[in-house]
NUVEX-177526 format. One record per residue: residue in three letters; z, y, x of N, C-alpha, C, CB in turn. Coordinates in steps of 0.02 Angstrom, whole numbers, plus 50000, padded with zeros to 5 digits. Glycine has a CB too. Layout:
BEGIN
+-----+-------+---------+--------+-------+----------+---------+-------+---------+--------+-------+----------+---------+
: res :  n.up : n.north : n.east : ca.up : ca.north : ca.east :  c.up : c.north : c.east : cb.up : cb.north : cb.east :
+-----+-------+---------+--------+-------+----------+---------+-------+---------+--------+-------+----------+---------+
: ALA :     Z :       Y :      X :     Z :        Y :       X :     Z :       Y :      X :     Z :        Y :       X :
...
+-----+-------+---------+--------+-------+----------+---------+-------+---------+--------+-------+----------+---------+
This chain:
BEGIN
+-----+-------+---------+--------+-------+----------+---------+-------+---------+--------+-------+----------+---------+
: res :  n.up : n.north : n.east : ca.up : ca.north : ca.east :  c.up : c.north : c.east : cb.up : cb.north : cb.east :
+-----+-------+---------+--------+-------+----------+---------+-------+---------+--------+-------+----------+---------+
: MET : 50009 :   49944 :  50060 : 50015 :    50008 :   50013 : 50020 :   50063 :  50051 : 50075 :    50009 :   49966 :
: LEU : 49969 :   50111 :  50045 : 49945 :    50156 :   50075 : 50008 :   50212 :  50062 : 49871 :    50169 :   50050 :
: LYS : 50044 :   50233 :  50103 : 50104 :    50301 :   50092 : 50088 :   50378 :  50076 : 50144 :    50311 :   50160 :
: ARG : 50088 :   50388 :  50070 : 50086 :    50460 :   50057 : 50108 :   50516 :  50089 : 50109 :    50468 :   50011 :
: LEU : 50091 :   50534 :  50121 : 50100 :    50578 :   50181 : 50150 :   50639 :  50162 : 50025 :    50605 :   50205 :
: SER : 50236 :   50646 :  50187 : 50229 :    50706 :   50151 : 50183 :   50794 :  50199 : 50320 :    50716 :   50130 :
: PRO : 50209 :   50844 :  50179 : 50168 :    50878 :   50210 : 50211 :   50899 :  50246 : 50127 :    50920 :   50182 :
: ARG : 50245 :   50893 :  50289 : 50293 :    50876 :   50341 : 50235 :   50849 :  50412 : 50354 :    50806 :   50305 :
: ASP : 50249 :   50775 :  50352 : 50214 :    50728 :   50418 : 50150 :   50746 :  50421 : 50214 :    50644 :   50412 :
: ARG : 50113 :   50774 :  50373 : 50053 :    50799 :   50355 : 50005 :   50837 :  50399 : 50067 :    50834 :   50309 :
: PHE : 50065 :   50896 :  50402 : 50077 :    50955 :   50466 : 50063 :   50929 :  50538 : 50161 :    50983 :   50469 :
: GLU : 50136 :   50875 :  50535 : 50150 :    50851 :   50614 : 50073 :   50798 :  50620 : 50246 :    50794 :   50626 :
: GLN : 50023 :   50781 :  50577 : 49973 :    50743 :   50603 : 49908 :   50803 :  50611 : 49957 :    50675 :   50549 :
: LEU : 49890 :   50850 :  50610 : 49873 :    50920 :   50617 : 49895 :   50932 :  50654 : 49880 :    50962 :   50580 :
: VAL : 49924 :   50942 :  50659 : 49945 :    50958 :   50763 : 49918 :   50933 :  50790 : 50007 :    50942 :   50806 :
: SER : 49953 :   50852 :  50794 : 49925 :    50806 :   50868 : 49876 :   50820 :  50839 : 49938 :    50721 :   50895 :
: THR : 49829 :   50796 :  50783 : 49775 :    50807 :   50803 : 49699 :   50848 :  50848 : 49781 :    50803 :   50775 :
: TYR : 49756 :   50912 :  50807 : 49678 :    50999 :   50826 : 49752 :   51017 :  50906 : 49671 :    51126 :   50702 :
: GLU : 49807 :   51034 :  50905 : 49796 :    51052 :   50995 : 49820 :   51047 :  51047 : 49793 :    51097 :   51013 :
: PRO : 49776 :   50970 :  51060 : 49751 :    50969 :   51124 : 49662 :   50976 :  51108 : 49780 :    50893 :   51164 :
: MET : 49639 :   50959 :  51067 : 49573 :    51007 :   51080 : 49556 :   51085 :  51087 : 49537 :    50994 :   51033 :
: LEU : 49613 :   51071 :  51076 : 49638 :    51179 :   51043 : 49632 :   51204 :  51139 : 49786 :    51201 :   50987 :
: ARG : 49688 :   51162 :  51151 : 49720 :    51142 :   51210 : 49649 :   51161 :  51284 : 49746 :    51044 :   51194 :
: THR : 49610 :   51105 :  51276 : 49588 :    51090 :   51323 : 49511 :   51133 :  51318 : 49594 :    51016 :   51329 :
: ALA : 49507 :   51175 :  51239 : 49441 :    51218 :   51251 : 49460 :   51278 :  51284 : 49402 :    51238 :   51186 :
: PHE : 49539 :   51298 :  51251 : 49570 :    51351 :   51293 : 49541 :   51363 :  51357 : 49637 :    51337 :   51303 :
: PHE : 49586 :   51323 :  51388 : 49583 :    51290 :   51464 : 49535 :   51269 :  51513 : 49608 :    51240 :   51463 :
: GLU : 49482 :   51245 :  51482 : 49401 :    51248 :   51505 : 49369 :   51310 :  51477 : 49354 :    51181 :   51475 :
: ALA : 49373 :   51366 :  51460 : 49349 :    51444 :   51444 : 49398 :   51467 :  51490 : 49355 :    51479 :   51358 :
: ILE : 49446 :   51442 :  51514 : 49466 :    51519 :   51568 : 49455 :   51469 :  51636 : 49574 :    51568 :   51561 :
: ASP : 49450 :   51411 :  51643 : 49430 :    51362 :   51711 : 49346 :   51401 :  51709 : 49435 :    51247 :   51693 :
: ASP : 49315 :   51432 :  51638 : 49237 :    51432 :   51678 : 49236 :   51491 :  51689 : 49165 :    51410 :   51642 :
: ILE : 49280 :   51559 :  51649 : 49269 :    51622 :   51698 : 49301 :   51628 :  51753 : 49282 :    51680 :   51673 :
: ARG : 49355 :   51603 :  51768 : 49368 :    51587 :   51845 : 49337 :   51564 :  51877 : 49406 :    51559 :   51862 :
: SER : 49281 :   51511 :  51868 : 49239 :    51535 :   51930 : 49193 :   51534 :  51940 : 49244 :    51522 :   51973 :
: ASN : 49174 :   51590 :  51863 : 49117 :    51649 :   51902 : 49163 :   51695 :  51894 : 49032 :    51673 :   51868 :
: ILE : 49203 :   51713 :  51927 : 49201 :    51781 :   51955 : 49198 :   51827 :  52002 : 49224 :    51795 :   51946 :
: VAL : 49194 :   51854 :  52014 : 49174 :    51867 :   52084 : 49235 :   51903 :  52105 : 49104 :    51909 :   52096 :
: LEU : 49282 :   51873 :  52150 : 49342 :    51901 :   52158 : 49363 :   51939 :  52211 : 49380 :    51861 :   52154 :
: ARG : 49293 :   51975 :  52232 : 49299 :    52032 :   52296 : 49269 :   52087 :  52264 : 49255 :    52014 :   52373 :
: ARG : 49243 :   52066 :  52195 : 49209 :    52138 :   52168 : 49273 :   52179 :  52115 : 49124 :    52115 :   52111 :
: VAL : 49308 :   52117 :  52109 : 49384 :    52121 :   52045 : 49416 :   52183 :  52102 : 49459 :    52016 :   52031 :
: VAL : 49439 :   52144 :  52147 : 49493 :    52167 :   52219 : 49465 :   52250 :  52210 : 49467 :    52116 :   52326 :
: GLU : 49391 :   52255 :  52236 : 49374 :    52317 :   52272 : 49378 :   52357 :  52210 : 49301 :    52319 :   52316 :
: SER : 49350 :   52342 :  52174 : 49355 :    52388 :   52081 : 49425 :   52425 :  52069 : 49353 :    52318 :   52000 :
: LEU : 49476 :   52358 :  52080 : 49542 :    52393 :   52079 : 49582 :   52436 :  52119 : 49575 :    52359 :   52074 :
: GLU : 49533 :   52389 :  52209 : 49569 :    52486 :   52218 : 49539 :   52537 :  52226 : 49608 :    52508 :   52275 :
: ARG : 49507 :   52513 :  52190 : 49454 :    52600 :   52180 : 49492 :   52652 :  52113 : 49342 :    52575 :   52139 :
: GLY : 49548 :   52574 :  52074 : 49552 :    52603 :   51996 : 49495 :   52592 :  51945 : 49558 :    52680 :   51998 :
: ASP : 49455 :   52568 :  51948 : 49391 :    52548 :   51937 : 49386 :   52487 :  51859 : 49369 :    52513 :   52016 :
: VAL : 49429 :   52482 :  51806 : 49477 :    52439 :   51799 : 49434 :   52407 :  51747 : 49550 :    52465 :   51785 :
: LYS : 49376 :   52463 :  51706 : 49322 :    52440 :   51687 : 49258 :   52411 :  51725 : 49309 :    52481 :   51658 :
: ASP : 49271 :   52395 :  51787 : 49222 :    52360 :   51827 : 49249 :   52313 :  51837 : 49198 :    52384 :   51883 :
: ALA : 49333 :   52300 :  51858 : 49349 :    52237 :   51883 : 49336 :   52195 :  51814 : 49429 :    52233 :   51916 :
: ILE : 49346 :   52221 :  51751 : 49356 :    52192 :   51698 : 49276 :   52107 :  51689 : 49354 :    52273 :   51635 :
: ALA : 49212 :   52199 :  51694 : 49163 :    52173 :   51702 : 49138 :   52121 :  51777 : 49130 :    52226 :   51688 :
: ALA : 49166 :   52120 :  51820 : 49161 :    52079 :   51870 : 49212 :   52022 :  51833 : 49181 :    52114 :   51946 :
: MET : 49240 :   52011 :  51809 : 49284 :    51929 :   51730 : 49223 :   51904 :  51701 : 49348 :    51966 :   51629 :
: ASN : 49155 :   51905 :  51713 : 49115 :    51908 :   51665 : 49150 :   51907 :  51586 : 49070 :    51854 :   51679 :
: LEU : 49206 :   51920 :  51585 : 49230 :    51918 :   51491 : 49155 :   51905 :  51447 : 49270 :    52017 :   51456 :
: ASP : 49170 :   51860 :  51412 : 49137 :    51884 :   51363 : 49134 :   51863 :  51291 : 49088 :    51883 :   51382 :
: GLU : 49090 :   51862 :  51246 : 49120 :    51808 :   51201 : 49088 :   51731 :  51180 : 49128 :    51843 :   51141 :
: ALA : 49029 :   51741 :  51241 : 49026 :    51657 :   51237 : 49034 :   51603 :  51295 : 48959 :    51641 :   51212 :
: ALA : 49079 :   51647 :  51328 : 49137 :    51568 :   51372 : 49183 :   51565 :  51310 : 49203 :    51591 :   51471 :
: PHE : 49203 :   51632 :  51261 : 49260 :    51571 :   51219 : 49234 :   51523 :  51174 : 49315 :    51605 :   51170 :
: ARG : 49164 :   51520 :  51180 : 49142 :    51509 :   51131 : 49169 :   51401 :  51110 : 49056 :    51540 :   51144 :
: PRO : 49177 :   51375 :  51147 : 49211 :    51317 :   51147 : 49277 :   51312 :  51115 : 49216 :    51299 :   51207 :
: LEU : 49331 :   51384 :  51123 : 49380 :    51367 :   51121 : 49361 :   51425 :  51014 : 49442 :    51388 :   51208 :
: GLU : 49315 :   51449 :  51009 : 49279 :    51459 :   50931 : 49281 :   51406 :  50909 : 49206 :    51482 :   50921 :
: GLU : 49244 :   51342 :  50921 : 49233 :    51287 :   50888 : 49305 :   51257 :  50868 : 49190 :    51242 :   50930 :
: ALA : 49343 :   51258 :  50899 : 49412 :    51223 :   50923 : 49417 :   51252 :  50850 : 49470 :    51248 :   51001 :
: ILE : 49434 :   51329 :  50844 : 49484 :    51357 :   50795 : 49456 :   51310 :  50751 : 49485 :    51441 :   50773 :
: ARG : 49400 :   51344 :  50740 : 49360 :    51321 :   50655 : 49381 :   51260 :  50651 : 49266 :    51318 :   50642 :
: GLN : 49364 :   51194 :  50708 : 49358 :    51125 :   50654 : 49454 :   51136 :  50634 : 49324 :    51019 :   50710 :
: ALA : 49510 :   51148 :  50663 : 49563 :    51147 :   50654 : 49578 :   51190 :  50577 : 49590 :    51169 :   50717 :
: TYR : 49552 :   51250 :  50598 : 49586 :    51280 :   50514 : 49506 :   51257 :  50454 : 49605 :    51412 :   50518 :
: ASN : 49493 :   51221 :  50482 : 49443 :    51174 :   50426 : 49473 :   51101 :  50418 : 49356 :    51162 :   50458 :
: GLY : 49512 :   51073 :  50467 : 49538 :    51033 :   50456 : 49617 :   51060 :  50414 : 49534 :    50999 :   50517 :
: GLY : 49621 :   51111 :  50422 : 49699 :    51135 :   50383 : 49654 :   51135 :  50321 : 49749 :    51226 :   50406 :
: GLY : 49624 :   51189 :  50292 : 49576 :    51205 :   50213 : 49580 :   51130 :  50159 : 49468 :    51222 :   50239 :
: VAL : 49559 :   51062 :  50231 : 49518 :    50979 :   50190 : 49594 :   50975 :  50174 : 49466 :    50891 :   50251 :
: ALA : 49650 :   50987 :  50204 : 49695 :    50936 :   50216 : 49738 :   50959 :  50129 : 49746 :    50946 :   50308 :
: THR : 49755 :   51056 :  50158 : 49805 :    51089 :   50103 : 49777 :   51053 :  50009 : 49789 :    51199 :   50111 :
: VAL : 49693 :   51042 :  50033 : 49670 :    51021 :   49954 : 49672 :   50965 :  49930 : 49610 :    51031 :   49939 :
: GLU : 49694 :   50929 :  49997 : 49680 :    50870 :   49976 : 49757 :   50836 :  49977 : 49621 :    50835 :   50023 :
: GLN : 49807 :   50876 :  49973 : 49882 :    50857 :   49976 : 49904 :   50907 :  49902 : 49928 :    50884 :   50066 :
: MET : 49868 :   50958 :  49859 : 49862 :    50973 :   49796 : 49869 :   50938 :  49765 : 49824 :    50993 :   49777 :
: PRO : 49931 :   50944 :  49700 : 49939 :    50918 :   49622 : 49830 :   50922 :  49591 : 50017 :    51003 :   49561 :
: ALA : 49845 :   50851 :  49560 : 49787 :    50858 :   49516 : 49811 :   50924 :  49462 : 49769 :    50776 :   49474 :
: LEU : 49744 :   50978 :  49451 : 49772 :    51029 :   49411 : 49722 :   51024 :  49320 : 49757 :    51114 :   49465 :
: ARG : 49738 :   51021 :  49271 : 49720 :    51016 :   49222 : 49717 :   51084 :  49191 : 49752 :    50973 :   49197 :
: ASP : 49655 :   51112 :  49178 : 49638 :    51155 :   49112 : 49671 :   51171 :  49038 : 49588 :    51131 :   49095 :
: PRO : 49674 :   51200 :  49016 : 49710 :    51204 :   48949 : 49684 :   51156 :  48905 : 49705 :    51271 :   48916 :
: SER : 49630 :   51127 :  48895 : 49613 :    51096 :   48830 : 49623 :   51012 :  48867 : 49521 :    51125 :   48793 :
: GLY : 49644 :   51008 :  48969 : 49664 :    50944 :   48976 : 49614 :   50919 :  49033 : 49662 :    50903 :   48906 :
: LEU : 49551 :   50965 :  49068 : 49519 :    50920 :   49060 : 49527 :   50948 :  49136 : 49458 :    50907 :   49008 :
: GLN : 49507 :   50906 :  49187 : 49546 :    50894 :   49293 : 49488 :   50955 :  49296 : 49522 :    50781 :   49371 :
: VAL : 49511 :   51008 :  49327 : 49498 :    51040 :   49367 : 49487 :   51039 :  49450 : 49526 :    51066 :   49349 :
: VAL : 49419 :   51035 :  49470 : 49401 :    51001 :   49535 : 49397 :   51071 :  49584 : 49319 :    50952 :   49529 :
: LEU : 49451 :   51060 :  49647 : 49457 :    51123 :   49703 : 49421 :   51107 :  49759 : 49532 :    51139 :   49730 :
: ARG : 49387 :   51097 :  49803 : 49367 :    51103 :   49884 : 49359 :   51125 :  49911 : 49341 :    51092 :   49910 :
: TRP : 49383 :   51122 :  49959 : 49374 :    51145 :   50008 : 49324 :   51182 :  50062 : 49389 :    51116 :   50014 :
: ASP : 49293 :   51249 :  50065 : 49209 :    51242 :   50088 : 49225 :   51316 :  50137 : 49129 :    51251 :   50004 :
: ALA : 49244 :   51290 :  50204 : 49239 :    51335 :   50258 : 49188 :   51356 :  50270 : 49257 :    51317 :   50308 :
: ARG : 49117 :   51355 :  50225 : 49080 :    51400 :   50243 : 49065 :   51474 :  50184 : 49021 :    51358 :   50262 :
: ASN : 49129 :   51472 :  50109 : 49157 :    51533 :   50071 : 49166 :   51578 :  50110 : 49216 :    51527 :   50037 :
: LEU : 49122 :   51646 :  50100 : 49108 :    51708 :   50137 : 49214 :   51721 :  50140 : 49039 :    51782 :   50078 :
: THR : 49243 :   51695 :  50128 : 49328 :    51735 :   50130 : 49346 :   51682 :  50167 : 49386 :    51750 :   50050 :
: ALA : 49326 :   51609 :  50187 : 49355 :    51595 :   50254 : 49307 :   51594 :  50319 : 49387 :    51529 :   50249 :
: GLU : 49246 :   51624 :  50294 : 49220 :    51634 :   50358 : 49233 :   51697 :  50371 : 49152 :    51619 :   50366 :
: THR : 49253 :   51762 :  50370 : 49267 :    51818 :   50363 : 49347 :   51795 :  50423 : 49268 :    51846 :   50270 :
: TRP : 49381 :   51790 :  50385 : 49467 :    51748 :   50401 : 49447 :   51737 :  50483 : 49488 :    51645 :   50345 :
: LEU : 49404 :   51660 :  50482 : 49398 :    51641 :   50557 : 49356 :   51649 :  50604 : 49401 :    51590 :   50565 :
: ARG : 49322 :   51727 :  50555 : 49271 :    51751 :   50612 : 49310 :   51807 :  50651 : 49194 :    51784 :   50579 :
: GLU : 49359 :   51844 :  50622 : 49402 :    51892 :   50647 : 49472 :   51883 :  50682 : 49410 :    51928 :   50597 :
: HIS : 49482 :   51825 :  50650 : 49528 :    51772 :   50703 : 49525 :   51746 :  50764 : 49534 :    51722 :   50684 :
: SER : 49450 :   51698 :  50763 : 49454 :    51689 :   50825 : 49418 :   51731 :  50888 : 49438 :    51631 :   50824 :
: ALA : 49381 :   51791 :  50852 : 49394 :    51839 :   50921 : 49432 :   51838 :  50938 : 49390 :    51894 :   50929 :
: ASP : 49489 :   51848 :  50927 : 49532 :    51880 :   50940 : 49591 :   51833 :  50989 : 49549 :    51909 :   50874 :
+-----+-------+---------+--------+-------+----------+---------+-------+---------+--------+-------+----------+---------+
């Protein structure tokens, strides 16, 4: 017989699934950035007080974080699916079941994801 997971157990399951993936994606992005830094240019820029050029020398751009953004998207989607799965059956006033589905492609969900994964 299948055991229905408590919300806490489901949360722990989601964390154990997505936390390692997020951690790996983050460190891979940092390693990629670090391996492409021209340290001499960063140091020279900082010695001149040119912080903007020092940051430019680190090649920090959105593309470096795409794997992390994808991992965040997967975790966000997994959490949404899990939330909908945990919801009790809903019925309208006439007794018919109301069907709810998670859709990460929903405009509101995509907006939230775009704004938060960019941070």
